[in-house]
Structures are given as structure tokens and as C-alpha cells.
N, CA, C and O atoms as a Maestro MAE file, in Angstrom:
{
 s_m_m2io_version
 :::
 2.0.0
}

f_m_ct {
 s_m_title
 :::
 protein
 m_atom[324] {
  # First column is atom index #
  i_m_mmod_type
  r_m_x_coord
  r_m_y_coord
  r_m_z_coord
  i_m_residue_number
  s_m_chain_name
  s_m_pdb_residue_name
  s_m_pdb_atom_name
  i_m_atomic_number
  :::
  1 25 1.927 21.608 36.089 1 A "MET " " N  " 7
  2 3 1.353 22.023 34.828 1 A "MET " " CA " 6
  3 2 0.575 20.834 34.254 1 A "MET " " C  " 6
  4 15 1.102 19.722 34.222 1 A "MET " " O  " 8
  5 25 -0.639 21.040 33.811 2 A "ALA " " N  " 7
  6 3 -1.489 19.977 33.270 2 A "ALA " " CA " 6
  7 2 -1.047 19.635 31.845 2 A "ALA " " C  " 6
  8 15 -0.648 20.521 31.089 2 A "ALA " " O  " 8
  9 25 -1.118 18.339 31.474 3 A "PRO " " N  " 7
  10 3 -0.725 17.970 30.107 3 A "PRO " " CA " 6
  11 2 -1.713 18.533 29.084 3 A "PRO " " C  " 6
  12 15 -2.907 18.668 29.354 3 A "PRO " " O  " 8
  13 25 -1.189 18.853 27.919 4 A "LYS " " N  " 7
  14 3 -2.008 19.419 26.865 4 A "LYS " " CA " 6
  15 2 -2.860 18.307 26.242 4 A "LYS " " C  " 6
  16 15 -2.339 17.246 25.897 4 A "LYS " " O  " 8
  17 25 -4.154 18.545 26.099 5 A "ARG " " N  " 7
  18 3 -5.056 17.537 25.543 5 A "ARG " " CA " 6
  19 2 -5.478 17.941 24.138 5 A "ARG " " C  " 6
  20 15 -5.761 19.106 23.857 5 A "ARG " " O  " 8
  21 25 -5.510 16.933 23.264 6 A "ASP " " N  " 7
  22 3 -6.014 17.175 21.915 6 A "ASP " " CA " 6
  23 2 -7.529 17.036 21.918 6 A "ASP " " C  " 6
  24 15 -8.084 16.240 22.676 6 A "ASP " " O  " 8
  25 25 -8.175 17.787 21.096 7 A "ASP " " N  " 7
  26 3 -9.618 17.666 20.952 7 A "ASP " " CA " 6
  27 2 -9.898 16.604 19.901 7 A "ASP " " C  " 6
  28 15 -10.102 16.919 18.729 7 A "ASP " " O  " 8
  29 25 -9.908 15.334 20.327 8 A "PHE " " N  " 7
  30 3 -10.134 14.213 19.422 8 A "PHE " " CA " 6
  31 2 -11.613 14.058 19.140 8 A "PHE " " C  " 6
  32 15 -12.438 14.085 20.052 8 A "PHE " " O  " 8
  33 25 -11.939 13.897 17.876 9 A "GLU " " N  " 7
  34 3 -13.321 13.718 17.477 9 A "GLU " " CA " 6
  35 2 -13.402 12.477 16.594 9 A "GLU " " C  " 6
  36 15 -12.785 12.432 15.530 9 A "GLU " " O  " 8
  37 25 -14.162 11.468 17.030 10 A "ASP " " N  " 7
  38 3 -14.282 10.215 16.298 10 A "ASP " " CA " 6
  39 2 -15.205 10.410 15.103 10 A "ASP " " C  " 6
  40 15 -16.363 10.795 15.262 10 A "ASP " " O  " 8
  41 25 -14.685 10.143 13.898 11 A "ASP " " N  " 7
  42 3 -15.505 10.305 12.701 11 A "ASP " " CA " 6
  43 2 -16.078 8.986 12.191 11 A "ASP " " C  " 6
  44 15 -16.756 8.968 11.163 11 A "ASP " " O  " 8
  45 25 -15.816 7.874 12.898 12 A "GLY " " N  " 7
  46 3 -16.434 6.600 12.563 12 A "GLY " " CA " 6
  47 2 -15.692 5.781 11.528 12 A "GLY " " C  " 6
  48 15 -16.155 4.696 11.177 12 A "GLY " " O  " 8
  49 25 -14.563 6.249 11.023 13 A "ARG " " N  " 7
  50 3 -13.815 5.483 10.038 13 A "ARG " " CA " 6
  51 2 -13.117 4.303 10.687 13 A "ARG " " C  " 6
  52 15 -12.722 4.376 11.850 13 A "ARG " " O  " 8
  53 25 -12.961 3.210 9.940 14 A "THR " " N  " 7
  54 3 -12.257 2.031 10.417 14 A "THR " " CA " 6
  55 2 -10.839 2.073 9.876 14 A "THR " " C  " 6
  56 15 -10.642 2.061 8.661 14 A "THR " " O  " 8
  57 25 -9.861 2.120 10.748 15 A "ILE " " N  " 7
  58 3 -8.466 2.135 10.326 15 A "ILE " " CA " 6
  59 2 -7.980 0.712 10.104 15 A "ILE " " C  " 6
  60 15 -7.369 0.422 9.075 15 A "ILE " " O  " 8
  61 25 -8.244 -0.179 11.055 16 A "ALA " " N  " 7
  62 3 -7.867 -1.585 10.937 16 A "ALA " " CA " 6
  63 2 -9.056 -2.429 11.362 16 A "ALA " " C  " 6
  64 15 -9.518 -2.342 12.499 16 A "ALA " " O  " 8
  65 25 -9.543 -3.245 10.442 17 A "ASP " " N  " 7
  66 3 -10.697 -4.089 10.735 17 A "ASP " " CA " 6
  67 2 -10.247 -5.234 11.639 17 A "ASP " " C  " 6
  68 15 -9.360 -6.004 11.269 17 A "ASP " " O  " 8
  69 25 -10.845 -5.351 12.803 18 A "MET " " N  " 7
  70 3 -10.486 -6.388 13.765 18 A "MET " " CA " 6
  71 2 -11.410 -7.595 13.683 18 A "MET " " C  " 6
  72 15 -11.399 -8.434 14.583 18 A "MET " " O  " 8
  73 25 -12.206 -7.703 12.632 19 A "ASN " " N  " 7
  74 3 -13.100 -8.839 12.432 19 A "ASN " " CA " 6
  75 2 -12.288 -9.970 11.794 19 A "ASN " " C  " 6
  76 15 -12.309 -10.145 10.575 19 A "ASN " " O  " 8
  77 25 -11.570 -10.738 12.627 20 A "VAL " " N  " 7
  78 3 -10.650 -11.773 12.164 20 A "VAL " " CA " 6
  79 2 -11.213 -13.142 12.519 20 A "VAL " " C  " 6
  80 15 -11.696 -13.360 13.630 20 A "VAL " " O  " 8
  81 25 -11.143 -14.072 11.548 21 A "ASP " " N  " 7
  82 3 -11.636 -15.423 11.769 21 A "ASP " " CA " 6
  83 2 -10.888 -16.065 12.936 21 A "ASP " " C  " 6
  84 15 -9.658 -16.030 12.986 21 A "ASP " " O  " 8
  85 25 -11.625 -16.646 13.864 22 A "GLY " " N  " 7
  86 3 -11.025 -17.292 15.026 22 A "GLY " " CA " 6
  87 2 -11.141 -16.472 16.296 22 A "GLY " " C  " 6
  88 15 -10.955 -17.006 17.390 22 A "GLY " " O  " 8
  89 25 -11.437 -15.214 16.180 23 A "MET " " N  " 7
  90 3 -11.608 -14.369 17.359 23 A "MET " " CA " 6
  91 2 -13.028 -14.521 17.892 23 A "MET " " C  " 6
  92 15 -13.944 -14.816 17.124 23 A "MET " " O  " 8
  93 25 -13.227 -14.326 19.195 24 A "PRO " " N  " 7
  94 3 -14.570 -14.522 19.761 24 A "PRO " " CA " 6
  95 2 -15.613 -13.560 19.209 24 A "PRO " " C  " 6
  96 15 -16.798 -13.893 19.211 24 A "PRO " " O  " 8
  97 25 -15.223 -12.389 18.741 25 A "TRP " " N  " 7
  98 3 -16.179 -11.406 18.253 25 A "TRP " " CA " 6
  99 2 -16.352 -11.467 16.734 25 A "TRP " " C  " 6
  100 15 -16.942 -10.562 16.145 25 A "TRP " " O  " 8
  101 25 -15.842 -12.527 16.092 26 A "TYR " " N  " 7
  102 3 -15.907 -12.648 14.634 26 A "TYR " " CA " 6
  103 2 -17.351 -12.736 14.141 26 A "TYR " " C  " 6
  104 15 -18.131 -13.545 14.642 26 A "TYR " " O  " 8
  105 25 -17.702 -11.915 13.174 27 A "ALA " " N  " 7
  106 3 -19.026 -11.924 12.548 27 A "ALA " " CA " 6
  107 2 -18.825 -12.167 11.051 27 A "ALA " " C  " 6
  108 15 -18.459 -11.243 10.325 27 A "ALA " " O  " 8
  109 25 -19.061 -13.410 10.573 28 A "PRO " " N  " 7
  110 3 -18.716 -13.745 9.184 28 A "PRO " " CA " 6
  111 2 -19.535 -13.008 8.130 28 A "PRO " " C  " 6
  112 15 -19.031 -12.807 7.025 28 A "PRO " " O  " 8
  113 25 -20.749 -12.601 8.406 29 A "ASN " " N  " 7
  114 3 -21.598 -11.980 7.393 29 A "ASN " " CA " 6
  115 2 -21.663 -10.465 7.495 29 A "ASN " " C  " 6
  116 15 -22.491 -9.834 6.838 29 A "ASN " " O  " 8
  117 25 -20.804 -9.879 8.310 30 A "ARG " " N  " 7
  118 3 -20.848 -8.432 8.498 30 A "ARG " " CA " 6
  119 2 -20.313 -7.716 7.258 30 A "ARG " " C  " 6
  120 15 -19.270 -8.091 6.721 30 A "ARG " " O  " 8
  121 25 -21.012 -6.710 6.816 31 A "GLN " " N  " 7
  122 3 -20.594 -5.913 5.676 31 A "GLN " " CA " 6
  123 2 -20.105 -4.559 6.172 31 A "GLN " " C  " 6
  124 15 -20.758 -3.915 6.993 31 A "GLN " " O  " 8
  125 25 -18.963 -4.139 5.671 32 A "ASP " " N  " 7
  126 3 -18.427 -2.836 6.033 32 A "ASP " " CA " 6
  127 2 -19.121 -1.786 5.165 32 A "ASP " " C  " 6
  128 15 -19.029 -1.865 3.940 32 A "ASP " " O  " 8
  129 25 -19.804 -0.817 5.746 33 A "PRO " " N  " 7
  130 3 -20.532 0.166 4.929 33 A "PRO " " CA " 6
  131 2 -19.599 1.005 4.066 33 A "PRO " " C  " 6
  132 15 -20.012 1.482 3.008 33 A "PRO " " O  " 8
  133 25 -18.366 1.196 4.485 34 A "GLU " " N  " 7
  134 3 -17.439 2.004 3.694 34 A "GLU " " CA " 6
  135 2 -16.920 1.248 2.482 34 A "GLU " " C  " 6
  136 15 -16.512 1.874 1.504 34 A "GLU " " O  " 8
  137 25 -16.922 -0.097 2.518 35 A "SER " " N  " 7
  138 3 -16.371 -0.852 1.404 35 A "SER " " CA " 6
  139 2 -17.292 -0.805 0.188 35 A "SER " " C  " 6
  140 15 -16.823 -1.025 -0.929 35 A "SER " " O  " 8
  141 25 -18.567 -0.530 0.360 36 A "THR " " N  " 7
  142 3 -19.495 -0.462 -0.760 36 A "THR " " CA " 6
  143 2 -19.542 0.932 -1.376 36 A "THR " " C  " 6
  144 15 -20.193 1.135 -2.400 36 A "THR " " O  " 8
  145 25 -18.873 1.871 -0.772 37 A "GLU " " N  " 7
  146 3 -18.873 3.240 -1.250 37 A "GLU " " CA " 6
  147 2 -17.956 3.362 -2.459 37 A "GLU " " C  " 6
  148 15 -16.790 2.972 -2.389 37 A "GLU " " O  " 8
  149 25 -18.464 3.898 -3.568 38 A "LYS " " N  " 7
  150 3 -17.675 4.038 -4.785 38 A "LYS " " CA " 6
  151 2 -17.133 5.456 -4.893 38 A "LYS " " C  " 6
  152 15 -17.852 6.428 -4.660 38 A "LYS " " O  " 8
  153 25 -15.873 5.561 -5.243 39 A "VAL " " N  " 7
  154 3 -15.228 6.859 -5.379 39 A "VAL " " CA " 6
  155 2 -15.199 7.228 -6.862 39 A "VAL " " C  " 6
  156 15 -14.709 6.461 -7.691 39 A "VAL " " O  " 8
  157 25 -15.713 8.375 -7.175 40 A "GLU " " N  " 7
  158 3 -15.705 8.853 -8.555 40 A "GLU " " CA " 6
  159 2 -14.475 9.733 -8.769 40 A "GLU " " C  " 6
  160 15 -14.220 10.667 -8.008 40 A "GLU " " O  " 8
  161 25 -13.718 9.415 -9.822 41 A "LEU " " N  " 7
  162 3 -12.525 10.178 -10.149 41 A "LEU " " CA " 6
  163 2 -12.698 10.845 -11.504 41 A "LEU " " C  " 6
  164 15 -13.363 10.314 -12.394 41 A "LEU " " O  " 8
  165 25 -12.091 12.016 -11.647 42 A "THR " " N  " 7
  166 3 -12.106 12.677 -12.948 42 A "THR " " CA " 6
  167 2 -11.064 12.029 -13.843 42 A "THR " " C  " 6
  168 15 -10.241 11.238 -13.382 42 A "THR " " O  " 8
  169 25 -11.105 12.365 -15.114 43 A "ARG " " N  " 7
  170 3 -10.137 11.818 -16.072 43 A "ARG " " CA " 6
  171 2 -8.707 12.169 -15.663 43 A "ARG " " C  " 6
  172 15 -7.800 11.341 -15.744 43 A "ARG " " O  " 8
  173 25 -8.528 13.408 -15.227 44 A "GLU " " N  " 7
  174 3 -7.187 13.857 -14.844 44 A "GLU " " CA " 6
  175 2 -6.690 13.095 -13.620 44 A "GLU " " C  " 6
  176 15 -5.518 12.721 -13.566 44 A "GLU " " O  " 8
  177 25 -7.560 12.856 -12.633 45 A "GLU " " N  " 7
  178 3 -7.174 12.094 -11.443 45 A "GLU " " CA " 6
  179 2 -6.844 10.649 -11.803 45 A "GLU " " C  " 6
  180 15 -5.921 10.062 -11.239 45 A "GLU " " O  " 8
  181 25 -7.608 10.067 -12.754 46 A "GLN " " N  " 7
  182 3 -7.301 8.711 -13.202 46 A "GLN " " CA " 6
  183 2 -5.941 8.655 -13.870 46 A "GLN " " C  " 6
  184 15 -5.170 7.726 -13.626 46 A "GLN " " O  " 8
  185 25 -5.632 9.642 -14.714 47 A "ARG " " N  " 7
  186 3 -4.318 9.689 -15.375 47 A "ARG " " CA " 6
  187 2 -3.198 9.812 -14.353 47 A "ARG " " C  " 6
  188 15 -2.162 9.161 -14.488 47 A "ARG " " O  " 8
  189 25 -3.397 10.644 -13.330 48 A "TRP " " N  " 7
  190 3 -2.372 10.807 -12.300 48 A "TRP " " CA " 6
  191 2 -2.155 9.508 -11.526 48 A "TRP " " C  " 6
  192 15 -1.020 9.158 -11.203 48 A "TRP " " O  " 8
  193 25 -3.240 8.795 -11.231 49 A "MET " " N  " 7
  194 3 -3.112 7.534 -10.503 49 A "MET " " CA " 6
  195 2 -2.413 6.480 -11.350 49 A "MET " " C  " 6
  196 15 -1.537 5.772 -10.852 49 A "MET " " O  " 8
  197 25 -2.783 6.364 -12.619 50 A "ILE " " N  " 7
  198 3 -2.144 5.400 -13.506 50 A "ILE " " CA " 6
  199 2 -0.681 5.756 -13.703 50 A "ILE " " C  " 6
  200 15 0.179 4.875 -13.700 50 A "ILE " " O  " 8
  201 25 -0.393 7.027 -13.871 51 A "GLY " " N  " 7
  202 3 0.999 7.467 -14.030 51 A "GLY " " CA " 6
  203 2 1.834 7.171 -12.799 51 A "GLY " " C  " 6
  204 15 2.979 6.734 -12.913 51 A "GLY " " O  " 8
  205 25 1.268 7.408 -11.619 52 A "GLY " " N  " 7
  206 3 2.002 7.114 -10.385 52 A "GLY " " CA " 6
  207 2 2.258 5.634 -10.217 52 A "GLY " " C  " 6
  208 15 3.350 5.236 -9.813 52 A "GLY " " O  " 8
  209 25 1.257 4.805 -10.523 53 A "ALA " " N  " 7
  210 3 1.450 3.360 -10.423 53 A "ALA " " CA " 6
  211 2 2.480 2.882 -11.441 53 A "ALA " " C  " 6
  212 15 3.300 2.017 -11.133 53 A "ALA " " O  " 8
  213 25 2.445 3.431 -12.640 54 A "LEU " " N  " 7
  214 3 3.416 3.058 -13.666 54 A "LEU " " CA " 6
  215 2 4.832 3.463 -13.266 54 A "LEU " " C  " 6
  216 15 5.774 2.694 -13.454 54 A "LEU " " O  " 8
  217 25 4.982 4.652 -12.720 55 A "LYS " " N  " 7
  218 3 6.306 5.086 -12.260 55 A "LYS " " CA " 6
  219 2 6.838 4.189 -11.150 55 A "LYS " " C  " 6
  220 15 8.020 3.845 -11.139 55 A "LYS " " O  " 8
  221 25 5.965 3.807 -10.211 56 A "ALA " " N  " 7
  222 3 6.391 2.924 -9.120 56 A "ALA " " CA " 6
  223 2 6.800 1.563 -9.658 56 A "ALA " " C  " 6
  224 15 7.808 1.006 -9.224 56 A "ALA " " O  " 8
  225 25 6.027 1.016 -10.606 57 A "ALA " " N  " 7
  226 3 6.358 -0.293 -11.177 57 A "ALA " " CA " 6
  227 2 7.661 -0.234 -11.962 57 A "ALA " " C  " 6
  228 15 8.483 -1.146 -11.867 57 A "ALA " " O  " 8
  229 25 7.860 0.831 -12.735 58 A "LEU " " N  " 7
  230 3 9.105 0.969 -13.491 58 A "LEU " " CA " 6
  231 2 10.302 1.158 -12.572 58 A "LEU " " C  " 6
  232 15 11.390 0.663 -12.868 58 A "LEU " " O  " 8
  233 25 10.123 1.858 -11.476 59 A "LEU " " N  " 7
  234 3 11.207 2.034 -10.517 59 A "LEU " " CA " 6
  235 2 11.619 0.698 -9.913 59 A "LEU " " C  " 6
  236 15 12.807 0.383 -9.849 59 A "LEU " " O  " 8
  237 25 10.642 -0.088 -9.470 60 A "VAL " " N  " 7
  238 3 10.952 -1.391 -8.883 60 A "VAL " " CA " 6
  239 2 11.576 -2.307 -9.928 60 A "VAL " " C  " 6
  240 15 12.566 -2.982 -9.647 60 A "VAL " " O  " 8
  241 25 11.009 -2.337 -11.130 61 A "GLY " " N  " 7
  242 3 11.571 -3.158 -12.206 61 A "GLY " " CA " 6
  243 2 12.976 -2.722 -12.583 61 A "GLY " " C  " 6
  244 15 13.840 -3.558 -12.845 61 A "GLY " " O  " 8
  245 25 13.206 -1.418 -12.611 62 A "GLY " " N  " 7
  246 3 14.549 -0.913 -12.919 62 A "GLY " " CA " 6
  247 2 15.564 -1.299 -11.863 62 A "GLY " " C  " 6
  248 15 16.698 -1.651 -12.189 62 A "GLY " " O  " 8
  249 25 15.169 -1.237 -10.602 63 A "ILE " " N  " 7
  250 3 16.080 -1.634 -9.524 63 A "ILE " " CA " 6
  251 2 16.421 -3.115 -9.641 63 A "ILE " " C  " 6
  252 15 17.584 -3.496 -9.505 63 A "ILE " " O  " 8
  253 25 15.408 -3.959 -9.895 64 A "PHE " " N  " 7
  254 3 15.680 -5.386 -10.087 64 A "PHE " " CA " 6
  255 2 16.595 -5.611 -11.290 64 A "PHE " " C  " 6
  256 15 17.496 -6.447 -11.230 64 A "PHE " " O  " 8
  257 25 16.376 -4.882 -12.369 65 A "GLY " " N  " 7
  258 3 17.221 -5.009 -13.563 65 A "GLY " " CA " 6
  259 2 18.662 -4.616 -13.286 65 A "GLY " " C  " 6
  260 15 19.587 -5.306 -13.715 65 A "GLY " " O  " 8
  261 25 18.861 -3.520 -12.578 66 A "ILE " " N  " 7
  262 3 20.218 -3.074 -12.251 66 A "ILE " " CA " 6
  263 2 20.916 -4.086 -11.349 66 A "ILE " " C  " 6
  264 15 22.088 -4.398 -11.560 66 A "ILE " " O  " 8
  265 25 20.208 -4.600 -10.349 67 A "VAL " " N  " 7
  266 3 20.804 -5.605 -9.455 67 A "VAL " " CA " 6
  267 2 21.161 -6.858 -10.240 67 A "VAL " " C  " 6
  268 15 22.226 -7.435 -10.021 67 A "VAL " " O  " 8
  269 25 20.284 -7.296 -11.159 68 A "TYR " " N  " 7
  270 3 20.566 -8.474 -11.984 68 A "TYR " " CA " 6
  271 2 21.787 -8.229 -12.858 68 A "TYR " " C  " 6
  272 15 22.644 -9.105 -12.979 68 A "TYR " " O  " 8
  273 25 21.881 -7.042 -13.473 69 A "PHE " " N  " 7
  274 3 23.034 -6.701 -14.298 69 A "PHE " " CA " 6
  275 2 24.321 -6.685 -13.476 69 A "PHE " " C  " 6
  276 15 25.345 -7.203 -13.920 69 A "PHE " " O  " 8
  277 25 24.274 -6.100 -12.295 70 A "LEU " " N  " 7
  278 3 25.464 -6.067 -11.445 70 A "LEU " " CA " 6
  279 2 25.865 -7.464 -10.989 70 A "LEU " " C  " 6
  280 15 27.057 -7.753 -10.878 70 A "LEU " " O  " 8
  281 25 24.891 -8.341 -10.721 71 A "PHE " " N  " 7
  282 3 25.199 -9.719 -10.357 71 A "PHE " " CA " 6
  283 2 25.873 -10.440 -11.515 71 A "PHE " " C  " 6
  284 15 26.853 -11.154 -11.304 71 A "PHE " " O  " 8
  285 25 25.365 -10.269 -12.744 72 A "LEU " " N  " 7
  286 3 26.005 -10.887 -13.901 72 A "LEU " " CA " 6
  287 2 27.411 -10.336 -14.113 72 A "LEU " " C  " 6
  288 15 28.331 -11.086 -14.441 72 A "LEU " " O  " 8
  289 25 27.574 -9.064 -13.931 73 A "LEU " " N  " 7
  290 3 28.893 -8.439 -14.070 73 A "LEU " " CA " 6
  291 2 29.842 -8.998 -13.023 73 A "LEU " " C  " 6
  292 15 30.993 -9.304 -13.337 73 A "LEU " " O  " 8
  293 25 29.385 -9.137 -11.789 74 A "PHE " " N  " 7
  294 3 30.198 -9.725 -10.728 74 A "PHE " " CA " 6
  295 2 30.579 -11.159 -11.054 74 A "PHE " " C  " 6
  296 15 31.727 -11.558 -10.856 74 A "PHE " " O  " 8
  297 25 29.619 -11.942 -11.555 75 A "CYS " " N  " 7
  298 3 29.896 -13.348 -11.871 75 A "CYS " " CA " 6
  299 2 30.940 -13.481 -12.967 75 A "CYS " " C  " 6
  300 15 31.841 -14.314 -12.868 75 A "CYS " " O  " 8
  301 25 30.825 -12.657 -14.024 76 A "THR " " N  " 7
  302 3 31.745 -12.806 -15.156 76 A "THR " " CA " 6
  303 2 33.110 -12.197 -14.890 76 A "THR " " C  " 6
  304 15 34.100 -12.703 -15.419 76 A "THR " " O  " 8
  305 25 33.214 -11.149 -14.108 77 A "LYS " " N  " 7
  306 3 34.507 -10.470 -13.897 77 A "LYS " " CA " 6
  307 2 35.235 -10.913 -12.633 77 A "LYS " " C  " 6
  308 15 36.465 -10.868 -12.599 77 A "LYS " " O  " 8
  309 25 34.525 -11.336 -11.598 78 A "VAL " " N  " 7
  310 3 35.179 -11.657 -10.327 78 A "VAL " " CA " 6
  311 2 35.075 -13.135 -9.993 78 A "VAL " " C  " 6
  312 15 36.088 -13.792 -9.753 78 A "VAL " " O  " 8
  313 25 33.877 -13.655 -9.976 79 A "TRP " " N  " 7
  314 3 33.643 -14.993 -9.473 79 A "TRP " " CA " 6
  315 2 34.183 -16.067 -10.413 79 A "TRP " " C  " 6
  316 15 34.884 -16.973 -9.963 79 A "TRP " " O  " 8
  317 25 33.878 -15.988 -11.700 80 A "PHE " " N  " 7
  318 3 34.294 -17.010 -12.664 80 A "PHE " " CA " 6
  319 2 35.587 -16.660 -13.376 80 A "PHE " " C  " 6
  320 15 35.987 -17.391 -14.281 80 A "PHE " " O  " 8
  321 25 36.247 -15.599 -13.019 81 A "ALA " " N  " 7
  322 3 37.466 -15.165 -13.713 81 A "ALA " " CA " 6
  323 2 38.660 -16.012 -13.334 81 A "ALA " " C  " 6
  324 15 39.763 -15.780 -13.828 81 A "ALA " " O  " 8
  :::
 }
 m_bond[323] {
  # First column is bond index #
  i_m_from
  i_m_to
  i_m_order
  :::
  1 1 2 1
  2 2 3 1
  3 3 4 2
  4 3 5 1
  5 5 6 1
  6 6 7 1
  7 7 8 2
  8 7 9 1
  9 9 10 1
  10 10 11 1
  11 11 12 2
  12 11 13 1
  13 13 14 1
  14 14 15 1
  15 15 16 2
  16 15 17 1
  17 17 18 1
  18 18 19 1
  19 19 20 2
  20 19 21 1
  21 21 22 1
  22 22 23 1
  23 23 24 2
  24 23 25 1
  25 25 26 1
  26 26 27 1
  27 27 28 2
  28 27 29 1
  29 29 30 1
  30 30 31 1
  31 31 32 2
  32 31 33 1
  33 33 34 1
  34 34 35 1
  35 35 36 2
  36 35 37 1
  37 37 38 1
  38 38 39 1
  39 39 40 2
  40 39 41 1
  41 41 42 1
  42 42 43 1
  43 43 44 2
  44 43 45 1
  45 45 46 1
  46 46 47 1
  47 47 48 2
  48 47 49 1
  49 49 50 1
  50 50 51 1
  51 51 52 2
  52 51 53 1
  53 53 54 1
  54 54 55 1
  55 55 56 2
  56 55 57 1
  57 57 58 1
  58 58 59 1
  59 59 60 2
  60 59 61 1
  61 61 62 1
  62 62 63 1
  63 63 64 2
  64 63 65 1
  65 65 66 1
  66 66 67 1
  67 67 68 2
  68 67 69 1
  69 69 70 1
  70 70 71 1
  71 71 72 2
  72 71 73 1
  73 73 74 1
  74 74 75 1
  75 75 76 2
  76 75 77 1
  77 77 78 1
  78 78 79 1
  79 79 80 2
  80 79 81 1
  81 81 82 1
  82 82 83 1
  83 83 84 2
  84 83 85 1
  85 85 86 1
  86 86 87 1
  87 87 88 2
  88 87 89 1
  89 89 90 1
  90 90 91 1
  91 91 92 2
  92 91 93 1
  93 93 94 1
  94 94 95 1
  95 95 96 2
  96 95 97 1
  97 97 98 1
  98 98 99 1
  99 99 100 2
  100 99 101 1
  101 101 102 1
  102 102 103 1
  103 103 104 2
  104 103 105 1
  105 105 106 1
  106 106 107 1
  107 107 108 2
  108 107 109 1
  109 109 110 1
  110 110 111 1
  111 111 112 2
  112 111 113 1
  113 113 114 1
  114 114 115 1
  115 115 116 2
  116 115 117 1
  117 117 118 1
  118 118 119 1
  119 119 120 2
  120 119 121 1
  121 121 122 1
  122 122 123 1
  123 123 124 2
  124 123 125 1
  125 125 126 1
  126 126 127 1
  127 127 128 2
  128 127 129 1
  129 129 130 1
  130 130 131 1
  131 131 132 2
  132 131 133 1
  133 133 134 1
  134 134 135 1
  135 135 136 2
  136 135 137 1
  137 137 138 1
  138 138 139 1
  139 139 140 2
  140 139 141 1
  141 141 142 1
  142 142 143 1
  143 143 144 2
  144 143 145 1
  145 145 146 1
  146 146 147 1
  147 147 148 2
  148 147 149 1
  149 149 150 1
  150 150 151 1
  151 151 152 2
  152 151 153 1
  153 153 154 1
  154 154 155 1
  155 155 156 2
  156 155 157 1
  157 157 158 1
  158 158 159 1
  159 159 160 2
  160 159 161 1
  161 161 162 1
  162 162 163 1
  163 163 164 2
  164 163 165 1
  165 165 166 1
  166 166 167 1
  167 167 168 2
  168 167 169 1
  169 169 170 1
  170 170 171 1
  171 171 172 2
  172 171 173 1
  173 173 174 1
  174 174 175 1
  175 175 176 2
  176 175 177 1
  177 177 178 1
  178 178 179 1
  179 179 180 2
  180 179 181 1
  181 181 182 1
  182 182 183 1
  183 183 184 2
  184 183 185 1
  185 185 186 1
  186 186 187 1
  187 187 188 2
  188 187 189 1
  189 189 190 1
  190 190 191 1
  191 191 192 2
  192 191 193 1
  193 193 194 1
  194 194 195 1
  195 195 196 2
  196 195 197 1
  197 197 198 1
  198 198 199 1
  199 199 200 2
  200 199 201 1
  201 201 202 1
  202 202 203 1
  203 203 204 2
  204 203 205 1
  205 205 206 1
  206 206 207 1
  207 207 208 2
  208 207 209 1
  209 209 210 1
  210 210 211 1
  211 211 212 2
  212 211 213 1
  213 213 214 1
  214 214 215 1
  215 215 216 2
  216 215 217 1
  217 217 218 1
  218 218 219 1
  219 219 220 2
  220 219 221 1
  221 221 222 1
  222 222 223 1
  223 223 224 2
  224 223 225 1
  225 225 226 1
  226 226 227 1
  227 227 228 2
  228 227 229 1
  229 229 230 1
  230 230 231 1
  231 231 232 2
  232 231 233 1
  233 233 234 1
  234 234 235 1
  235 235 236 2
  236 235 237 1
  237 237 238 1
  238 238 239 1
  239 239 240 2
  240 239 241 1
  241 241 242 1
  242 242 243 1
  243 243 244 2
  244 243 245 1
  245 245 246 1
  246 246 247 1
  247 247 248 2
  248 247 249 1
  249 249 250 1
  250 250 251 1
  251 251 252 2
  252 251 253 1
  253 253 254 1
  254 254 255 1
  255 255 256 2
  256 255 257 1
  257 257 258 1
  258 258 259 1
  259 259 260 2
  260 259 261 1
  261 261 262 1
  262 262 263 1
  263 263 264 2
  264 263 265 1
  265 265 266 1
  266 266 267 1
  267 267 268 2
  268 267 269 1
  269 269 270 1
  270 270 271 1
  271 271 272 2
  272 271 273 1
  273 273 274 1
  274 274 275 1
  275 275 276 2
  276 275 277 1
  277 277 278 1
  278 278 279 1
  279 279 280 2
  280 279 281 1
  281 281 282 1
  282 282 283 1
  283 283 284 2
  284 283 285 1
  285 285 286 1
  286 286 287 1
  287 287 288 2
  288 287 289 1
  289 289 290 1
  290 290 291 1
  291 291 292 2
  292 291 293 1
  293 293 294 1
  294 294 295 1
  295 295 296 2
  296 295 297 1
  297 297 298 1
  298 298 299 1
  299 299 300 2
  300 299 301 1
  301 301 302 1
  302 302 303 1
  303 303 304 2
  304 303 305 1
  305 305 306 1
  306 306 307 1
  307 307 308 2
  308 307 309 1
  309 309 310 1
  310 310 311 1
  311 311 312 2
  312 311 313 1
  313 313 314 1
  314 314 315 1
  315 315 316 2
  316 315 317 1
  317 317 318 1
  318 318 319 1
  319 319 320 2
  320 319 321 1
  321 321 322 1
  322 322 323 1
  323 323 324 2
  :::
 }
}
């Protein structure tokens, strides 16, 4: 039985830029055409993005706060008792 083949179609997007300093194919002045492309967002999309970033930051900050509180609780009740 022959293996199933996907119909892959290259759309030209760059997933990982391999233009790294020190490599033989390095081109220092090359401009990525996709990096100059500006994305226009609606007001609602901007609010959703800001809200998502704020939720992520508050989640990380809350986790750090809880860990700090638990460490202080451990120090005062177990370690220094």
C-alpha cells in the first residue's frame, strides 16, 4: 500500500529566519518583505488583544504573588519556628 501524501503548497511565508550572523549565507542588509507589512486592527480586536495580554500578565503576577506568600508563610511557621 502506498503512503498517503499531503498536497503541500508553499505560500512563501518564513517560519524561522535562518539569516544568522556568522553563517556563510548571512546577508546583513536583507529586508524581510513581511516585516514591513502593517496589520490593521479594529477597535474591538485591539480591546481583545489588550485584554488578553492583561489577563496573561495578571495571571503570571498572581502566581508569583502566591508563591511569595507561601514562601513567607513557610519561613514564619516552619523554618524559623
